[in-house]
Structure formats: C-alpha cells, structure tokens
C-alpha positions as CSV (number, residue, x, y, z in Angstrom):
1,M,0.0,0.0,0.0
2,K,1.2,3.5,-0.9
3,T,0.6,6.8,0.7
4,P,-0.5,9.8,-1.4
5,E,3.1,10.9,-1.6
6,G,4.0,7.5,-3.0
7,E,5.9,6.3,0.1
8,A,5.3,3.0,1.8
9,A,2.6,3.1,4.4
10,P,3.7,2.6,8.0
11,K,3.9,-1.1,9.1
12,D,1.4,-0.6,11.9
13,V,-1.5,0.4,9.5
14,F,-4.5,-1.7,10.5
15,I,-5.3,-3.9,7.5
16,A,-6.1,-7.3,9.0
17,R,-9.9,-6.6,9.3
18,T,-10.1,-4.1,6.5
19,K,-9.6,-7.1,4.2
20,S,-13.0,-8.3,5.6
21,F,-14.6,-4.9,6.3
22,T,-13.1,-2.4,4.0
23,R,-15.1,0.8,4.1
24,R,-17.5,0.4,1.2
25,V,-18.4,3.9,0.0
26,R,-20.5,4.9,-2.9
27,D,-22.3,8.1,-3.5
28,L,-25.6,8.3,-1.7
29,N,-28.6,9.1,-3.8
30,P,-29.6,12.7,-3.4
31,S,-32.8,11.9,-1.4
32,L,-31.0,9.6,1.0
33,E,-28.1,12.0,1.4
34,A,-30.4,14.9,2.2
35,Q,-32.3,12.9,4.8
36,F,-29.1,11.6,6.3
37,E,-27.6,15.0,6.7
38,L,-30.6,16.1,8.8
39,V,-30.3,13.2,11.3
40,R,-26.7,12.2,11.2
41,D,-25.7,14.0,14.4
42,D,-28.5,12.2,16.3
43,F,-27.3,8.7,15.4
44,V,-23.6,8.7,14.3
45,I,-20.9,8.8,16.8
46,E,-17.9,10.6,15.4
47,V,-14.7,9.0,16.8
48,P,-11.0,9.9,16.5
49,R,-9.4,7.7,13.9
50,G,-6.4,5.5,14.2
51,I,-4.2,4.6,11.3
52,G,-6.7,3.6,8.7
53,E,-10.1,5.1,7.9
54,T,-12.2,2.3,9.5
55,T,-10.2,2.3,12.7
56,V,-10.7,4.1,16.1
57,A,-7.8,5.6,17.9
58,E,-6.7,3.2,20.6
59,D,-6.7,5.7,23.4
60,F,-10.4,6.6,22.9
61,R,-13.0,5.3,25.3
62,L,-16.7,5.6,24.7
63,D,-18.7,6.9,27.6
64,V,-21.8,4.9,27.0
65,E,-23.9,6.6,29.7
66,A,-23.1,10.0,28.5
67,T,-23.7,9.0,24.9
68,F,-27.3,7.8,25.5
69,G,-28.0,10.2,28.4
70,R,-29.0,7.3,30.7
71,R,-27.9,4.0,32.1
72,A,-29.7,1.0,30.4
73,P,-28.9,-2.5,29.2
74,L,-26.7,-2.3,26.2
75,V,-26.8,-4.4,23.0
76,V,-23.9,-4.2,20.5
77,E,-24.5,-5.2,16.9
78,I,-21.5,-6.0,14.8
79,G,-22.4,-5.3,11.1
80,S,-25.8,-3.6,11.1
81,G,-26.1,-3.6,7.3
82,R,-29.1,-1.5,6.4
83,G,-30.1,-1.3,10.0
84,E,-33.3,-3.3,9.6
85,Q,-32.6,-5.6,12.6
86,V,-31.5,-3.0,15.1
87,V,-34.2,-0.4,14.2
88,A,-37.0,-3.0,14.4
89,Y,-35.8,-4.3,17.8
90,A,-35.0,-0.9,19.3
91,A,-38.5,0.3,18.4
92,E,-40.0,-2.7,20.3
93,H,-37.6,-2.4,23.2
94,P,-37.1,1.2,24.3
95,E,-35.7,0.0,27.6
96,F,-32.5,-1.1,25.8
97,D,-29.7,1.0,24.2
98,F,-28.1,-0.2,21.0
99,L,-24.6,0.5,19.7
100,A,-24.1,-0.6,16.0
101,F,-21.0,-0.9,14.0
102,E,-21.0,-0.7,10.2
103,V,-18.5,0.4,7.6
104,W,-20.9,0.5,4.6
105,T,-21.9,4.2,4.4
106,P,-25.2,3.8,2.7
107,G,-26.1,1.3,5.4
108,V,-25.3,3.8,8.1
109,A,-27.4,6.4,6.3
110,R,-30.4,4.0,5.9
111,L,-30.1,3.0,9.6
112,A,-30.1,6.6,10.8
113,V,-33.0,7.7,8.5
114,A,-35.1,4.7,9.5
115,G,-34.5,5.3,13.1
116,A,-35.3,9.0,12.8
117,K,-38.6,8.2,11.1
118,Q,-39.6,6.1,14.1
119,G,-38.5,8.7,16.5
120,L,-35.9,6.4,18.2
121,T,-33.4,7.8,20.6
122,N,-31.8,4.5,21.8
123,I,-29.6,3.8,18.8
124,R,-26.1,5.0,18.0
125,V,-23.8,3.8,15.2
126,I,-20.1,4.0,14.7
127,E,-18.7,3.8,11.2
128,A,-15.7,1.6,12.1
129,D,-14.4,-2.0,12.1
130,A,-15.8,-3.6,15.3
131,Q,-13.0,-6.1,15.6
132,Q,-10.4,-3.4,15.8
133,A,-12.4,-1.1,18.1
134,L,-14.1,-3.4,20.6
135,P,-11.0,-4.6,22.4
136,F,-10.7,-1.2,24.0
137,L,-13.7,1.1,23.2
138,V,-16.3,-0.1,25.6
139,E,-15.8,-0.9,29.3
140,E,-15.5,-4.5,30.3
141,G,-18.6,-6.4,31.4
142,T,-21.1,-3.7,30.4
143,V,-22.9,-5.3,27.4
144,R,-26.0,-7.4,27.8
145,E,-26.0,-8.9,24.3
146,V,-23.8,-8.9,21.2
147,W,-25.3,-9.6,17.8
148,T,-23.4,-10.9,14.7
149,F,-26.1,-11.7,12.2
150,F,-25.1,-12.8,8.7
151,P,-21.5,-11.7,8.7
152,D,-19.4,-11.9,5.5
153,P,-19.1,-15.6,4.9
154,W,-15.8,-15.4,2.9
155,R,-16.9,-18.3,0.8
156,K,-13.5,-19.3,-0.6
157,T,-11.7,-21.8,1.6
158,R,-8.5,-19.7,1.5
159,H,-10.4,-16.7,2.9
160,H,-12.0,-18.5,5.8
161,K,-9.4,-17.1,8.1
162,R,-11.0,-13.7,7.5
163,R,-14.3,-14.7,9.1
164,I,-15.1,-12.7,12.2
165,I,-16.5,-15.6,14.2
166,S,-13.2,-17.2,15.1
167,A,-11.2,-18.4,18.1
168,P,-9.2,-15.2,18.4
169,F,-12.3,-13.0,18.5
170,T,-14.1,-14.9,21.2
171,P,-12.1,-13.2,24.1
172,V,-13.0,-9.8,22.7
173,V,-16.7,-10.5,22.9
174,A,-16.3,-12.2,26.3
175,R,-14.6,-9.1,27.7
176,L,-17.6,-7.0,26.6
177,L,-20.4,-9.2,28.0
178,E,-21.7,-9.1,31.5
179,D,-21.8,-12.5,33.3
180,G,-24.7,-14.4,31.7
181,G,-24.8,-12.1,28.7
182,V,-25.5,-13.6,25.3
183,W,-23.7,-13.6,22.0
184,R,-26.2,-14.2,19.3
185,M,-25.2,-15.0,15.7
186,A,-26.7,-16.3,12.5
187,T,-25.6,-17.3,9.0
188,D,-27.1,-18.8,5.9
189,W,-23.8,-20.5,4.9
190,E,-23.8,-24.0,6.2
191,N,-20.0,-24.4,6.5
192,Y,-19.8,-21.1,8.3
193,A,-22.6,-22.3,10.6
194,Q,-20.6,-25.4,11.5
195,Q,-17.5,-23.3,12.1
196,M,-19.4,-21.0,14.4
197,L,-20.7,-24.0,16.4
198,E,-17.2,-25.5,16.7
199,V,-15.6,-22.2,17.7
200,M,-18.2,-21.5,20.3
201,A,-18.2,-25.0,21.7
202,A,-14.4,-24.7,22.2
203,A,-14.5,-21.2,23.7
204,P,-13.7,-21.3,27.4
205,D,-15.6,-18.1,28.2
206,F,-18.9,-19.3,26.6
207,Y,-21.4,-22.0,27.1
208,L,-23.8,-23.4,24.5
209,G,-27.0,-24.2,26.3
210,D,-28.7,-25.8,23.4
211,R,-27.6,-29.5,23.3
212,D,-28.9,-32.8,22.1
213,H,-29.8,-35.8,24.2
214,S,-26.1,-36.8,24.4
215,G,-25.0,-33.4,25.6
216,Q,-23.5,-32.3,22.3
217,P,-23.9,-28.6,21.3
218,I,-26.5,-28.0,18.6
219,F,-27.9,-24.9,16.8
220,S,-30.3,-22.7,18.7
221,P,-33.9,-22.0,17.8
222,R,-34.3,-18.8,15.8
223,F,-33.9,-15.8,18.1
224,E,-37.5,-14.5,18.4
225,G,-36.3,-10.9,18.1
226,R,-34.5,-11.5,14.8
227,V,-36.3,-10.0,11.9
228,E,-36.1,-11.2,8.3
229,T,-33.7,-8.7,6.7
230,H,-32.9,-8.0,3.0
231,F,-29.8,-10.2,3.3
232,E,-31.6,-13.2,4.7
233,K,-34.3,-12.9,2.0
234,R,-31.6,-13.1,-0.6
235,G,-30.3,-16.3,1.0
236,Q,-33.8,-17.8,1.0
237,E,-34.3,-17.0,-2.6
238,A,-31.0,-18.8,-3.3
239,G,-32.3,-21.8,-1.4
240,R,-30.2,-21.3,1.8
241,P,-31.7,-21.9,5.2
242,S,-30.5,-20.0,8.2
243,W,-28.8,-21.2,11.4
244,D,-28.8,-19.5,14.8
245,I,-26.4,-19.8,17.8
246,A,-26.8,-18.3,21.2
247,A,-23.7,-18.6,23.4
248,L,-23.8,-17.6,27.1
249,R,-21.0,-15.7,28.8
250,V,-19.9,-17.9,31.7
251,P,-19.5,-16.1,35.1
252,R,-16.1,-14.6,35.7
253,S,-14.0,-16.2,38.4
254,T,-14.7,-14.9,41.9
255,P,-11.6,-13.0,43.2
256,E,-9.7,-14.9,45.9
257,G,-11.1,-14.2,49.4
258,V,-14.4,-12.9,48.1
259,K,-17.5,-15.1,48.7
C-alpha cells in the first residue's frame, strides 16, 4: 500500500480486518443523502481515527452513559447492514440501548434515516471496524448482548481465516459481555454455521446451552427478536436456510477471598 506521496505506508497500519470490512463507500442518492444529513448527528458517533479510515484511535474510550444520556442495558450489533434488525428491535424495546458498528456508508445512512422516522433515541452507530475497536472502546462487562447476524461468509476456503467468528475473536466479545450475557449469531452459509458452532463449543468463556440428548452442542432456535432482513431474504431466494447460535458468557472467576 502506498501513501498519497508514494511512500510505503507505516507497518502498523491496520489492515487485517479491513480485508474483511473495507469501508464500502458509494455516492448516496440525493434523497437519502439529504435525509441523512438532517439526522446524522442524532445517530452517528464521530470517533477519533487511528491509522486507517475504518479504525478508532486506541486511546479513545466511549462513555456509553453520556452518549445515551442514561444507564440502560446495552446491545452491541456487529455489522448492522441496512439497520433493519437494530431499528426494528429498538422500536419494540425502548428499555435497551443499541450500539451498532457498520462500515458501509449507505447502510449507516439507511439506519439513521429509518431510526429517525420512528423517533428512536436509543440507537447510535459507529462507522468503524468492530474487531479493531471493541478490544478497548467499551468498558469490560457492560454489554447485555452482542449480535453478529449474517457476517461476511468469505466463501472461498483460502479466505475462511478472515471470518469474524473465530477463536481469536471470542475473548474480545467475552470481555464486553456481562456475566450471563449472550452472543447471538446467525448465518445462511452451512460451512460457516458449522465453524461457528465448533468455535463457540471450544471457547472457554462461553457455554452453548442448546444441546442434544447426548450433551453435544446444537444450533439454537431462531432468536424470536431477529427480523427477516434483506440479506436473509436473498439467501432464502437462493435456497439457503439460516442457522442461529446463542452462546452464554460464563461467570467470571470470583476473586480470591471474596464469597
């Protein structure tokens, strides 16, 4: 990669996840752009950037209570797409706050406009790569649920290492979740679903409560709050069913001497 001056980019430029979540920018249509500009400040959290346009500066910490103006259970959505899921659920559950991560600018715009039309005040979105930002952005043990619905499947075998549901990412989500919190995920790619199940079954910080008669982990029933989004409909049209997993954050160890 080259800088505008033609010099080699610094070695610490964050590129591992931008291979999976490169900022996908295209011009917004005039109507959407005009609507987005009116409501952007109500939904989009402007963050200081690190090295790379989809990164967050590593010394930045998000004050969630100040951001929402209250203290409420927090749900983090990784990859909100067009915002269909988070907007629908937030409208039904005003008692929760929702922090979404998305790097697709038209998706961020659609989320904000849809949320504004419903008068929602409990959603914020950060235009950044969640895997880079979440290890430090939000305080440990303060998230009730994490959602990762229909992440990029990286279909080619040689690209599977780019999938976000992986062993190295489980401690990041475990750090965020409160004891007993839930990581909900779904996909319509069968080999990714199997990978998710294997990863979560092996993750020491999580417990898969859904098991068969022999105690082996199995897929979960569809999360009742998960709506049928544009992306899921496309999968159904292609003949792909969906699989859900709900993994519970196991309690943290009790400090020595504390009962």
